[in-house]
C-alpha positions as CSV (number, residue, x, y, z in Angstrom):
1,M,24.7,-12.5,4.3
2,A,27.2,-12.9,1.8
3,D,26.7,-9.8,0.4
4,T,27.5,-7.8,3.1
5,P,30.4,-5.8,3.7
6,G,33.1,-8.2,5.7
7,L,31.7,-11.6,5.4
8,V,33.0,-13.8,2.5
9,P,30.7,-14.9,-0.3
10,A,29.1,-17.4,-1.8
11,P,31.8,-19.7,-4.2
12,G,31.7,-18.3,-7.7
13,V,29.5,-15.4,-6.3
14,R,31.2,-12.3,-6.4
15,P,30.4,-9.9,-3.8
16,R,27.5,-6.3,-5.2
17,R,27.1,-3.2,-3.9
18,R,23.6,-3.6,-1.8
19,R,21.7,-0.5,-0.3
20,I,19.1,-0.3,2.3
21,G,15.7,-1.9,0.4
22,Y,12.2,-2.9,0.6
23,E,13.6,-6.7,0.4
24,L,15.9,-6.3,3.1
25,L,13.3,-5.1,5.5
26,E,10.7,-7.4,4.2
27,C,13.4,-10.3,5.2
28,A,13.8,-8.3,8.6
29,L,10.5,-8.9,9.4
30,H,9.2,-12.3,7.4
31,G,12.6,-14.2,7.4
32,H,14.6,-15.0,4.8
33,H,13.2,-16.6,1.6
34,L,15.6,-20.0,1.4
35,V,15.3,-23.3,-0.7
36,G,17.2,-26.1,-0.8
37,T,17.4,-26.3,2.9
38,D,16.2,-30.0,3.3
39,A,17.9,-31.4,0.7
40,A,19.8,-34.5,0.0
41,R,22.0,-33.7,-2.2
42,V,23.0,-30.2,-4.6
43,R,23.2,-30.4,-8.5
44,P,25.2,-28.4,-10.2
45,D,21.8,-26.9,-12.0
46,D,20.3,-25.6,-9.0
47,A,24.0,-23.6,-8.2
48,L,21.5,-20.1,-8.6
49,V,19.4,-20.7,-5.3
50,V,22.4,-23.3,-3.8
51,R,25.2,-23.8,-3.4
52,E,27.7,-26.7,-2.1
53,T,32.2,-26.3,-0.9
54,P,33.8,-29.4,-1.5
55,D,34.2,-29.5,1.9
56,G,30.4,-30.2,2.6
57,H,29.6,-26.8,3.2
58,R,26.0,-24.7,1.5
59,W,25.8,-21.8,1.0
60,H,22.0,-20.9,0.4
61,R,20.6,-18.0,-2.2
62,C,17.6,-15.6,-0.4
63,L,15.4,-15.4,-3.3
64,R,13.8,-12.2,-2.3
65,C,17.4,-10.2,-0.9
66,D,20.0,-12.0,-2.7
67,A,21.7,-12.8,0.2
68,W,24.0,-15.4,0.8
69,L,23.5,-17.9,3.5
70,P,25.9,-21.1,5.0
71,L,24.5,-23.4,6.3
72,P,25.1,-27.2,7.7
73,P,23.6,-29.9,5.2
74,P,19.9,-31.5,7.1
75,D,20.4,-34.0,9.3
76,R,17.0,-35.5,7.9
77,P,16.8,-34.5,4.1
78,G,12.5,-34.0,3.7
79,R,14.3,-34.6,-0.8
80,D,16.4,-35.8,-2.5
81,V,17.0,-32.7,-4.6
82,P,16.0,-29.0,-4.3
83,E,12.6,-27.7,-5.6
84,H,12.7,-27.7,-9.2
85,R,12.6,-24.5,-10.6
86,A,8.2,-25.0,-11.4
87,E,8.2,-25.8,-7.9
88,I,9.2,-22.5,-6.6
89,E,6.5,-20.1,-6.0
90,L,9.3,-16.6,-5.8
91,P,8.6,-14.0,-3.2
92,L,7.6,-10.7,-4.5
93,R,10.7,-8.1,-5.3
94,G,11.8,-4.6,-7.3
95,R,9.1,-2.8,-7.7
96,P,6.2,-5.3,-7.5
97,L,7.3,-5.2,-3.4
98,R,7.3,-1.3,-3.4
99,D,4.0,-1.4,-4.9
100,R,2.5,-3.7,-2.3
101,Y,3.9,-1.4,0.8
102,V,2.7,1.4,-0.2
103,L,-0.9,-0.1,-1.7
104,R,-0.8,-1.9,1.9
105,L,0.1,2.1,3.2
106,I,-3.2,3.3,1.7
107,A,-5.3,0.3,2.2
108,I,-4.4,0.6,6.4
109,D,-5.5,4.9,5.7
110,R,-9.1,3.3,4.0
111,L,-9.4,1.0,7.0
112,V,-9.4,4.2,9.5
113,H,-11.3,5.8,7.2
114,F,-13.3,2.6,7.6
115,V,-13.8,3.0,11.9
116,V,-14.2,6.7,11.8
117,L,-16.9,6.4,9.1
118,G,-18.8,3.5,10.8
119,V,-18.6,4.7,14.8
120,L,-20.1,8.4,13.0
121,A,-23.2,6.1,10.9
122,V,-24.1,4.2,14.0
123,A,-24.0,7.7,16.4
124,V,-26.2,9.2,13.9
125,F,-28.7,6.2,14.0
126,L,-28.3,6.3,18.1
127,F,-29.7,10.0,17.7
128,A,-32.3,9.5,15.1
129,H,-33.8,6.8,16.7
130,E,-33.3,8.5,20.8
131,R,-34.3,12.2,19.9
132,G,-37.4,12.7,21.1
133,R,-35.6,11.1,24.5
134,L,-33.0,13.5,24.3
135,R,-34.7,17.1,23.8
136,G,-35.7,18.1,27.1
137,P,-31.9,17.5,28.3
138,F,-30.7,18.9,25.4
139,Y,-32.7,22.0,25.4
140,R,-32.1,22.5,29.4
141,I,-28.3,22.5,28.9
142,V,-28.3,24.9,26.3
143,D,-31.1,27.4,27.8
144,D,-27.9,27.1,31.1
145,L,-25.4,28.0,29.4
146,Q,-27.0,30.8,27.1
147,N,-27.7,31.7,30.8
148,G,-24.0,31.8,32.1
149,V,-23.2,34.0,29.1
150,G,-25.0,36.4,29.0
151,G,-28.6,36.3,27.3
152,P,-30.1,34.0,24.6
153,S,-28.4,35.0,21.9
154,G,-24.8,34.2,23.0
155,L,-24.6,30.7,22.8
156,R,-27.8,30.2,19.2
157,G,-26.4,29.0,16.2
158,H,-23.0,28.6,16.4
159,G,-20.5,26.1,16.7
160,L,-21.1,22.5,18.5
161,L,-25.0,23.2,19.3
162,G,-25.1,25.4,16.5
163,D,-25.3,21.4,14.9
164,L,-26.6,20.2,17.7
165,Q,-29.7,22.2,17.8
166,K,-29.4,21.9,13.5
167,A,-30.1,18.0,14.0
168,F,-32.4,18.4,16.6
169,D,-35.2,20.8,14.3
170,A,-34.0,17.9,11.7
171,H,-36.5,15.9,10.1
172,D,-36.9,12.4,10.7
173,R,-36.1,11.1,7.1
174,T,-33.2,13.7,6.9
175,L,-31.4,11.8,10.1
176,W,-31.9,8.2,8.3
177,V,-30.7,8.7,5.0
178,I,-27.6,11.2,6.4
179,G,-27.0,8.0,8.3
180,V,-27.2,5.5,5.3
181,V,-24.8,7.7,3.0
182,I,-22.2,7.5,5.8
183,A,-22.7,3.8,6.2
184,A,-22.5,3.3,2.3
185,Y,-19.0,5.6,2.5
186,A,-18.1,3.3,5.1
187,V,-18.8,0.0,3.4
188,L,-16.8,1.3,0.9
189,E,-14.3,2.4,2.6
190,G,-13.7,-1.0,4.0
191,V,-14.0,-3.0,0.6
192,E,-11.1,-0.4,-0.5
193,A,-8.7,-1.3,2.2
194,I,-9.7,-5.5,2.1
195,G,-8.9,-5.2,-2.2
196,L,-6.0,-2.6,-1.9
197,W,-4.2,-4.8,1.0
198,R,-4.3,-7.6,-1.2
199,A,-3.4,-5.9,-4.0
200,A,-6.6,-6.5,-6.3
201,R,-6.2,-5.1,-10.2
202,W,-10.1,-4.0,-9.0
203,A,-9.5,-2.4,-5.9
204,E,-6.8,-0.2,-7.5
205,Y,-9.7,1.0,-10.2
206,L,-11.9,1.2,-7.0
207,T,-10.0,3.5,-5.2
208,F,-8.9,5.7,-7.8
209,V,-12.4,6.4,-8.8
210,A,-13.9,6.8,-5.3
211,T,-11.2,9.8,-4.1
212,S,-11.0,11.1,-7.7
213,V,-14.5,12.3,-6.4
214,L,-14.5,13.5,-3.7
215,L,-11.5,16.0,-4.3
216,I,-14.4,17.9,-6.0
217,P,-15.6,18.5,-2.5
218,E,-12.8,18.9,-1.0
219,I,-11.2,21.1,-3.2
220,Y,-15.2,23.3,-2.8
221,E,-14.6,23.6,1.0
222,L,-11.0,24.6,0.8
223,T,-12.6,27.5,-0.4
224,E,-15.0,28.3,2.3
225,R,-12.2,27.6,4.9
226,I,-9.1,27.1,4.9
227,S,-7.4,24.5,7.5
228,P,-4.3,22.1,7.9
229,L,-6.4,19.3,8.5
230,K,-8.5,19.6,5.2
231,V,-5.3,20.4,3.2
232,C,-3.8,17.5,4.2
233,T,-6.6,15.8,3.3
234,L,-6.6,17.1,0.1
235,V,-3.3,16.5,-0.4
236,I,-3.1,12.4,0.4
237,N,-5.8,11.5,-2.3
238,L,-4.2,13.8,-4.6
239,A,-1.1,11.6,-4.4
240,V,-3.0,8.9,-4.1
241,V,-5.0,9.5,-7.3
242,V,-1.3,10.4,-9.1
243,Y,0.1,7.4,-7.6
244,L,-2.5,5.2,-8.7
245,L,-2.6,6.5,-11.9
246,V,1.3,7.0,-13.5
247,A,2.7,4.2,-10.9
248,K,-0.1,1.9,-11.3
249,R,-0.7,2.5,-14.7
250,L,-4.6,2.8,-15.0
251,F,-6.8,3.3,-18.0
252,G,-4.5,1.6,-20.2
253,L,-1.8,4.8,-19.1
254,R,1.6,4.3,-19.5
255,G,1.3,0.2,-21.4
256,G,-1.7,-0.4,-19.1
257,G,-2.1,-4.0,-17.3
258,R,0.0,-5.6,-19.9
259,A,2.8,-3.1,-19.4
260,E,2.7,-3.7,-15.5
261,A,2.2,-7.6,-15.1
262,A,5.5,-7.1,-18.1
263,E,7.2,-5.2,-15.5
264,R,6.3,-7.2,-12.5
265,E,7.7,-10.5,-14.6
266,R,11.1,-8.9,-15.3
267,D,11.6,-7.5,-11.4
268,G,10.0,-10.6,-9.8
269,G,10.8,-13.3,-12.0
270,W,13.9,-15.4,-12.3
271,Q,15.2,-13.5,-15.1
272,A,15.4,-11.1,-12.6
273,L,17.6,-14.0,-10.0
274,E,19.8,-14.5,-13.1
275,R,21.0,-10.6,-14.0
276,V,21.8,-9.9,-10.1
277,Y,24.1,-13.4,-10.5
278,P,24.4,-14.5,-14.7
279,G,27.1,-17.1,-14.3
280,A,24.9,-19.2,-11.9
């Protein structure tokens, strides 16, 4: 909080202008990442993460958002001195933290696809299994609707009833194959969602390849008939492909995985913390 305008900064720290970013959002959701809160004493070498004033008050630095929080010394210390750097697991910050939010947003999109496709696959399997029992009631309903609109040519072959008519006329093996394909696609979307949520590199490649392949039929469908849903789906998938390829440096683009690892270390390693307060 020492970086917030109007508050006194920690001793030896110059206040700097902050901007709202992913670090502040993460700290608002999960709390600040502090170290040395249970230490009995503070050493001069700990000035990068915790500092003590002559009157005994302590300032702890959030390792994520760089805010300094004043806390009293612990009544019952759990350790003699704050953790050494090798013992501290630094939280994500900077570009890696932003990438995690974007990847999890894509993962949620894939999770929605998984649920919808899973329900659709179950519906296809149930229909294929119960089609014989449903055939009689379906044709009776179709006849009643057609008679109500002025004859047998009123609804046949059009809209939802036309699609259902084709489904009842399809071969049993065709329906089971369609169900298996939809179920496999649902599993693929589920695997992508899990991998992206965990920021796995293999999931980025899998999502890129699977989404790129689907762009071909999506573009073809737009040549047949344009709808807001189809356009929105195409735009989202294009954005996902471009983001994964460019921002995540897939297939060696912009330096590939090595460049991304170096960027992660630059934005989230100890050198990033030292750049903010170089005098520590």
